[in-house]
matplotlib code that plots the C-alpha trace (Angstrom):
import matplotlib.pyplot as plt

x = [39.2, 35.5, 32.8, 29.5, 26.9, 23.5, 23.6, 25.9, 25.2, 27.1, 29.9, 30.9, 30.7, 33.3, 35.5, 34.5, 35.9, 39.4, 39.8, 40.0, 42.6, 45.2, 48.8, 50.4, 51.3, 49.0, 48.1, 44.6, 44.8, 41.3, 39.7, 35.8, 34.2, 32.0, 29.9, 31.1, 31.1, 34.5, 33.8, 30.7, 33.6, 36.2, 33.0, 33.3, 36.7, 37.0, 34.6, 37.1, 39.2, 37.4, 37.1, 33.7, 34.2, 31.8, 34.1, 33.5, 34.7, 38.2, 37.4, 38.1, 40.6, 42.7, 42.7, 40.9, 42.1, 40.5, 42.6, 40.5, 40.6, 43.6, 45.2, 44.9, 42.9, 44.0, 41.9, 43.1, 41.3, 43.6, 41.1, 42.5, 46.5, 48.2, 50.9, 52.5, 55.1, 52.0, 51.3, 54.8, 54.1, 51.1, 53.7, 52.6, 56.0, 55.1, 51.5, 53.3, 55.5, 53.0, 51.9, 48.1, 46.0, 46.1, 43.1, 43.9, 40.5, 41.4, 45.1, 45.6, 46.6, 49.2, 50.4, 53.8, 53.4, 51.2, 54.1, 52.9, 49.7, 46.5, 44.4, 40.3, 38.3, 34.6, 32.5, 29.0, 26.9, 23.4, 21.8, 23.3, 24.7, 28.6, 31.5, 34.5, 37.8, 40.6, 44.2, 47.7, 48.5, 48.8, 46.9, 43.4, 43.2, 42.2, 39.2, 35.4, 32.4]
y = [40.0, 40.1, 42.0, 42.4, 45.5, 46.4, 50.0, 53.3, 53.3, 49.7, 50.9, 53.7, 51.1, 49.1, 52.3, 53.2, 50.1, 50.0, 54.3, 53.2, 50.4, 52.4, 53.2, 56.5, 57.0, 54.3, 54.5, 52.8, 52.0, 52.5, 50.3, 50.9, 52.2, 55.2, 55.6, 52.3, 53.9, 55.3, 58.1, 56.9, 54.2, 57.2, 58.6, 56.3, 55.9, 59.6, 59.3, 55.8, 58.7, 60.8, 63.4, 65.2, 67.4, 66.4, 64.1, 64.9, 63.8, 65.4, 65.4, 68.7, 69.8, 66.5, 66.2, 66.9, 67.3, 66.6, 67.9, 66.9, 63.4, 61.2, 61.1, 63.2, 62.2, 63.1, 62.1, 62.2, 61.7, 60.7, 60.6, 63.6, 62.6, 61.0, 59.5, 58.8, 62.3, 64.1, 62.9, 63.8, 67.4, 67.7, 66.8, 63.2, 63.0, 66.1, 64.3, 60.8, 62.5, 64.2, 60.9, 60.7, 58.5, 59.1, 57.5, 57.3, 56.9, 56.1, 54.4, 52.3, 55.7, 56.5, 52.1, 52.9, 54.4, 52.8, 51.0, 49.3, 50.4, 48.8, 47.8, 48.2, 47.5, 48.0, 46.7, 47.7, 44.1, 45.9, 49.1, 49.7, 46.0, 46.2, 43.8, 45.2, 43.5, 44.7, 43.2, 44.3, 44.6, 42.4, 43.9, 42.9, 40.5, 43.1, 44.8, 44.2, 45.3]
z = [-28.3, -30.8, -29.3, -31.1, -29.8, -30.6, -30.3, -30.0, -26.5, -26.2, -28.8, -26.1, -23.4, -24.9, -25.5, -22.0, -20.5, -22.4, -22.0, -18.2, -18.6, -20.9, -20.0, -21.3, -24.8, -26.3, -29.9, -31.2, -34.6, -35.9, -39.5, -40.1, -42.6, -43.2, -40.1, -38.7, -35.5, -34.8, -32.9, -30.9, -29.9, -29.6, -27.0, -24.8, -24.5, -23.1, -20.8, -19.6, -19.4, -17.4, -20.1, -19.7, -23.2, -26.5, -28.6, -31.7, -35.1, -36.3, -39.8, -40.9, -38.1, -38.7, -34.9, -31.9, -28.2, -25.0, -21.9, -19.3, -18.3, -16.7, -19.7, -22.5, -25.9, -29.5, -31.8, -34.8, -38.7, -41.6, -44.2, -46.1, -45.6, -48.5, -46.0, -43.2, -44.3, -43.9, -40.7, -39.3, -41.2, -38.7, -35.5, -34.4, -33.3, -30.4, -29.9, -29.4, -26.5, -24.9, -22.6, -23.9, -26.3, -29.6, -31.3, -35.2, -37.5, -41.3, -39.6, -42.9, -44.8, -42.5, -41.4, -41.3, -38.9, -36.6, -34.5, -31.3, -31.9, -31.0, -33.8, -33.6, -36.4, -36.5, -39.1, -39.7, -39.3, -39.5, -38.7, -35.0, -35.1, -34.8, -34.5, -32.6, -33.0, -30.4, -31.2, -29.7, -26.2, -23.3, -20.5, -23.0, -20.2, -17.5, -20.4, -18.4, -19.3]

ax = plt.figure().add_subplot(projection="3d")
ax.plot(x, y, z, "-o")
ax.set_aspect("equal")
plt.show()
């Protein structure tokens, strides 16, 4: 599915719609350049999961946990990781076992660990315009905006 948004609020709305239908254990593998809107998308995702916490980029912490929604949300930033070996070292398997949603920025750095992931590519087309492509998962027909 491909969506075009014209503001951060519209990008968040797509994330929120997705958050409402995700199942426990889902991995979202984000792709997109710096400033593309991955964290904005995740803010919406958290809202769709019912999380009321403020969502921030996990650039310096590697992972932020949001536990206040219907499912836990684990927001990863893999920019600083060299390989999926580093991912396993920080406890990736433990996060997968917790039954939440794992949203992974810079997933291409750990691509071999993204088995069965739903890929979300966010492309910056203009100042506020984004093209969001969501691939994988047979539930996407249930995504309503």
